[in-house]
C-alpha positions as CSV (number, residue, x, y, z in Angstrom):
1,M,0.1,0.0,0.0
2,K,0.9,3.6,-0.4
3,L,1.4,5.9,2.8
4,T,1.1,9.5,2.1
5,N,0.7,12.7,4.3
6,L,2.3,10.7,7.0
7,T,1.6,13.0,9.9
8,L,-2.0,12.0,9.7
9,C,-1.4,8.4,9.0
10,F,0.8,8.3,12.5
11,A,-2.0,10.0,14.2
12,L,-4.2,7.4,13.2
13,G,-2.4,4.4,13.6
14,A,1.3,4.7,14.3
15,A,1.2,0.7,14.4
16,A,0.9,0.5,11.0
17,L,4.2,2.4,10.4
18,A,6.1,-0.1,12.6
19,A,6.3,-2.7,10.1
20,P,9.6,-3.4,8.3
21,A,10.2,-0.9,5.5
22,H,10.4,-3.7,2.7
23,A,6.8,-4.7,3.8
24,Q,5.2,-1.4,2.4
25,D,5.9,1.2,-0.1
26,I,6.0,4.8,1.1
27,T,5.2,7.7,-1.1
28,L,6.2,11.1,0.2
29,K,4.5,14.4,-1.1
30,A,7.2,17.3,-1.6
31,S,6.2,20.9,-2.2
32,H,8.3,23.7,-3.7
33,N,7.2,27.0,-5.5
34,A,9.6,27.1,-8.5
35,N,9.4,25.5,-12.2
36,A,10.3,21.9,-12.5
37,D,13.7,22.7,-14.2
38,E,14.7,25.3,-11.9
39,P,17.4,24.3,-9.1
40,Y,14.7,23.6,-6.5
41,G,13.1,21.0,-8.7
42,V,16.4,19.7,-9.8
43,G,17.2,19.1,-6.3
44,M,14.2,17.7,-5.1
45,R,14.0,15.1,-8.1
46,K,17.4,14.2,-7.3
47,M,16.5,13.4,-3.7
48,A,13.8,11.3,-4.8
49,E,16.2,9.4,-7.2
50,I,18.7,9.0,-4.4
51,L,16.1,7.7,-1.9
52,G,14.7,5.3,-4.3
53,E,18.3,3.7,-4.7
54,K,19.2,3.8,-0.8
55,S,15.8,2.3,0.1
56,G,15.9,-0.3,-2.4
57,G,12.6,1.2,-4.1
58,V,10.7,1.2,-1.0
59,A,10.2,4.8,-0.4
60,T,9.9,7.4,-3.2
61,I,9.1,11.2,-3.5
62,E,6.5,12.8,-5.6
63,V,7.6,16.4,-6.4
64,Y,4.9,19.3,-7.0
65,D,6.2,22.0,-8.7
66,N,5.0,25.6,-8.9
67,A,3.2,26.0,-5.6
68,T,0.8,23.2,-6.6
69,L,0.3,22.3,-2.7
70,G,0.3,25.9,-1.5
71,D,2.8,28.7,-0.9
72,E,5.7,28.3,1.3
73,M,3.8,29.5,4.3
74,E,0.9,26.9,3.3
75,S,3.7,24.0,2.4
76,I,5.3,24.5,6.0
77,Q,1.9,24.1,7.7
78,G,1.1,21.3,5.7
79,T,3.9,19.4,7.2
80,Q,2.5,20.3,10.4
81,I,-0.9,18.8,9.7
82,G,-0.2,16.2,7.1
83,T,-1.1,17.4,3.8
84,V,2.4,18.1,2.6
85,D,5.2,15.7,3.9
86,I,8.5,17.6,2.4
87,A,8.5,21.3,1.9
88,V,11.3,23.7,0.2
89,T,11.1,27.0,1.7
90,A,12.8,30.3,1.9
91,N,14.6,30.5,5.1
92,S,12.8,34.0,5.7
93,T,9.5,32.2,5.9
94,L,10.6,29.2,8.1
95,S,12.3,31.9,10.5
96,N,8.5,32.6,11.5
97,F,8.3,29.2,12.8
98,V,11.9,28.8,14.0
99,P,13.4,32.2,15.0
100,D,16.9,30.8,15.6
101,L,17.4,30.2,12.1
102,S,17.1,34.0,11.1
103,V,20.9,33.8,11.6
104,F,20.8,33.0,7.8
105,S,19.6,36.5,7.0
106,L,22.9,38.0,8.3
107,P,25.0,39.9,5.6
108,F,28.3,38.3,4.9
109,L,27.6,35.1,6.9
110,F,29.5,33.2,4.4
111,T,32.9,34.0,2.9
112,D,31.5,32.8,-0.6
113,A,29.0,30.2,-2.1
114,A,31.8,27.5,-2.0
115,Q,32.4,28.2,1.7
116,M,28.8,28.1,2.3
117,D,28.6,24.7,0.8
118,R,31.3,23.3,2.8
119,A,29.7,24.8,6.0
120,L,26.3,23.1,5.2
121,S,27.9,19.9,4.7
122,D,29.4,19.9,8.0
123,P,27.9,17.3,10.6
124,A,28.1,19.7,13.4
125,V,26.3,22.7,11.7
126,I,23.7,20.1,10.6
127,K,23.3,18.9,14.2
128,E,22.8,22.2,15.4
129,I,20.3,23.6,12.9
130,Q,18.4,20.4,13.6
131,T,18.3,21.0,17.3
132,A,17.0,24.2,16.4
133,L,14.3,22.5,14.4
134,D,13.4,19.8,16.7
135,G,12.1,22.2,19.2
136,Q,9.5,23.5,16.8
137,G,8.6,20.1,15.5
138,F,10.4,20.0,12.1
139,H,13.1,17.6,10.7
140,L,15.8,18.9,8.6
141,L,16.5,16.7,5.2
142,A,18.5,19.2,3.2
143,I,19.5,23.3,2.7
144,F,19.4,24.3,-0.8
145,S,20.7,27.5,-2.2
146,A,18.5,30.4,-3.3
147,G,21.3,32.5,-4.8
148,T,24.0,35.0,-4.2
149,R,22.8,38.5,-4.0
150,H,24.4,41.6,-5.3
151,I,23.6,45.3,-6.3
152,M,22.0,46.7,-9.2
153,T,22.3,50.6,-9.6
154,K,21.9,53.3,-12.4
155,K,25.7,54.1,-11.9
156,P,28.6,52.1,-11.5
157,I,29.8,51.1,-8.2
158,E,33.2,50.8,-7.8
159,T,33.9,51.2,-3.9
160,M,31.6,51.4,-0.9
161,E,31.6,55.0,-0.9
162,D,29.8,55.0,-3.9
163,M,26.7,53.7,-2.0
164,A,26.5,57.1,-0.2
165,G,22.9,58.3,0.0
166,L,21.4,55.8,-2.7
167,K,17.9,54.6,-2.4
168,I,18.4,50.8,-2.6
169,R,15.3,48.5,-2.4
170,T,15.6,45.8,0.0
171,M,13.7,43.0,1.5
172,Q,11.3,43.9,4.5
173,N,13.9,42.4,7.0
174,P,15.4,44.5,9.6
175,A,18.9,42.7,9.4
176,H,18.7,43.7,5.6
177,V,17.7,47.6,6.1
178,D,20.5,47.9,9.0
179,A,23.4,46.4,6.4
180,F,22.4,48.7,3.7
181,T,22.5,51.6,6.1
182,A,25.9,50.3,7.2
183,F,27.0,50.3,3.7
184,G,25.9,54.1,3.6
185,A,23.0,53.8,1.4
186,N,19.4,54.8,2.1
187,P,17.5,51.3,2.4
188,T,14.1,51.3,1.1
189,P,11.7,48.4,1.5
190,L,9.3,47.9,-1.4
191,A,7.1,45.2,-2.9
192,Y,9.0,43.2,-5.3
193,T,6.3,43.6,-7.9
194,E,6.9,47.6,-7.7
195,L,10.7,47.4,-8.3
196,Y,10.9,47.5,-11.9
197,G,8.7,50.8,-12.2
198,A,10.3,52.1,-9.2
199,L,13.8,51.9,-10.7
200,E,12.3,53.3,-14.0
201,T,10.6,56.4,-12.4
202,G,13.5,57.0,-9.8
203,V,11.7,56.4,-6.7
204,V,14.8,54.0,-6.1
205,D,18.4,54.2,-7.4
206,G,18.9,50.6,-7.0
207,A,18.4,47.2,-5.5
208,E,19.8,43.9,-4.4
209,A,19.3,40.8,-6.2
210,A,20.6,37.5,-7.5
211,N,22.2,37.2,-11.1
212,T,19.1,35.1,-12.2
213,N,16.4,37.4,-11.2
214,F,18.2,40.6,-12.4
215,Y,18.4,38.9,-15.8
216,S,15.1,37.0,-16.0
217,Q,13.2,40.4,-15.0
218,K,15.0,42.6,-17.2
219,F,16.1,45.0,-14.4
220,Y,19.2,45.8,-16.5
221,E,17.0,47.8,-18.8
222,V,16.5,50.4,-15.7
223,A,19.4,49.7,-13.9
224,P,22.3,48.7,-16.0
225,D,25.2,48.6,-13.5
226,W,25.6,45.6,-11.5
227,A,28.2,45.5,-8.4
228,V,29.2,42.1,-7.9
229,I,29.5,42.0,-4.1
230,G,27.9,38.6,-2.8
231,W,26.7,40.6,0.4
232,L,24.2,37.7,1.2
233,E,23.7,33.9,0.4
234,L,20.0,32.9,0.4
235,V,19.5,29.3,1.7
236,A,16.3,27.5,1.4
237,P,15.9,24.6,4.2
238,V,14.1,21.3,2.9
239,I,11.9,20.2,5.9
240,M,9.5,17.4,7.0
241,G,7.3,17.4,10.1
242,K,9.0,15.7,12.9
243,A,6.2,13.4,13.8
244,A,6.0,12.3,10.3
245,F,9.7,11.8,9.9
246,D,9.8,9.6,13.3
247,A,6.8,7.5,11.9
248,L,9.0,6.2,9.2
249,P,10.7,2.9,9.4
250,E,14.3,3.6,10.7
251,D,15.9,2.3,7.6
252,V,13.8,4.7,5.6
253,Q,14.9,7.4,7.9
254,T,18.3,6.9,7.4
255,A,18.2,6.6,3.7
256,L,16.1,9.8,3.6
257,D,18.6,11.9,5.5
258,A,21.5,10.4,3.5
259,A,19.4,11.5,0.3
260,G,18.7,14.8,1.6
261,M,22.5,15.6,2.3
262,E,23.5,14.3,-1.0
263,A,20.7,16.2,-2.9
264,G,21.7,19.3,-1.0
265,K,25.0,19.6,-2.4
266,I,24.1,18.6,-6.1
267,Q,21.1,21.3,-5.8
268,R,23.7,24.0,-4.3
269,K,26.2,23.2,-7.3
270,A,23.3,23.3,-9.8
271,Y,22.4,26.7,-8.6
272,L,25.8,28.2,-8.6
273,D,26.4,26.8,-12.0
274,S,23.2,28.4,-13.2
275,D,23.9,31.6,-11.4
276,N,27.3,32.0,-12.7
277,A,26.1,31.2,-16.4
278,R,24.2,34.5,-16.1
279,F,27.3,36.8,-16.4
280,A,27.8,36.1,-20.0
281,D,24.2,36.7,-20.6
282,L,24.2,40.0,-18.6
283,E,27.4,41.3,-20.6
284,K,25.7,40.2,-23.9
285,V,22.8,42.9,-23.0
286,G,25.1,45.6,-22.1
287,V,25.3,45.4,-18.2
288,T,28.3,47.3,-16.8
289,I,29.7,44.8,-14.3
290,T,32.0,45.8,-11.4
291,R,33.7,44.1,-8.5
292,P,34.2,46.5,-5.6
293,D,36.7,45.2,-2.8
294,D,34.0,43.7,-0.4
295,T,36.5,44.4,2.7
296,P,34.6,47.4,3.7
297,F,31.4,46.1,3.2
298,R,32.2,43.0,5.5
299,E,33.6,45.2,8.1
300,A,30.6,47.4,8.1
301,A,28.4,44.4,8.3
302,A,30.1,43.0,11.5
303,A,28.4,45.2,13.8
304,V,25.0,44.2,12.1
305,Q,25.5,40.6,12.7
306,Q,26.3,41.1,16.3
307,K,23.2,43.2,16.7
308,Y,20.9,40.4,15.5
309,L,22.7,37.3,17.3
310,E,20.0,37.2,20.2
311,T,20.0,33.8,21.2
312,D,22.5,31.2,22.3
313,A,21.4,29.0,19.6
314,Q,21.8,31.5,17.0
315,K,25.3,32.4,18.2
316,T,26.3,28.8,18.4
317,I,25.0,28.3,14.7
318,F,26.8,31.7,13.8
319,E,30.3,30.4,15.1
320,L,29.9,26.9,13.7
321,L,29.2,28.4,10.2
322,K,32.0,30.8,10.6
323,S,34.7,28.2,11.6
324,V,34.3,26.1,8.5
325,E,37.1,27.0,6.1
């Protein structure tokens, strides 16, 4: 038989799940909000493939793309009530449920995408993140990348001094606002859907973004200068409800954890490769690319980091991430 929505099944009859893994087929429903061929979809399908191999075909994952099972908030809630088994979510959304994970919103948390990958492969780091999730009823399967963030403007940014007074659109995140204030800019939270028009009319002078959305949304038409600074590495945890995970046979748990960690590395590389490929596309459409010295930015960000390390768990996660070279 197929077992789906495992949280509900567990509540109705945990005994049914106590049978050996080979005695039943287990199908997990996974939700994410991107297209099937984008890095989230690539990562989840790789996780499904690896899980099938490691479980001897007993356990599989059905991947639902394009928010078919709900948006990120709904998918997280779905893992709690059993309508979704696995959810890929922006860390900013998950932090509403697990505040300790807001540490991932800090500027210059990582040296670069490669160091982030190494840190997120470290068992001690994963264990500490899992501890934070455990307390709120979630289980961590993987951490995907959601891109490296740079800065678009209407004039070239060669040094941090060039940021002085510029109105830069940021996400509505206090740490992000404080970071751009520290960089000398005038941070301006604004709805993403309003950004193109705001750049076109001069409501803002620039914004932070990743290569992919800078290119795909054609922001370069109204902000043709691109300062490659890597001020933020966005992450997207892949989670499951803890009760649902605990209800799985032990061998399937082991296979699923291993599949998640392997798929996470594959997805992070896929995102980095996709992101880097966009530089050539940006040059073709006439974007001016600069690479300012990031040292002053990092120094300015240090005080912001300390301001938002409020709990012991956040401080521990922060120090562990920084310790991985």
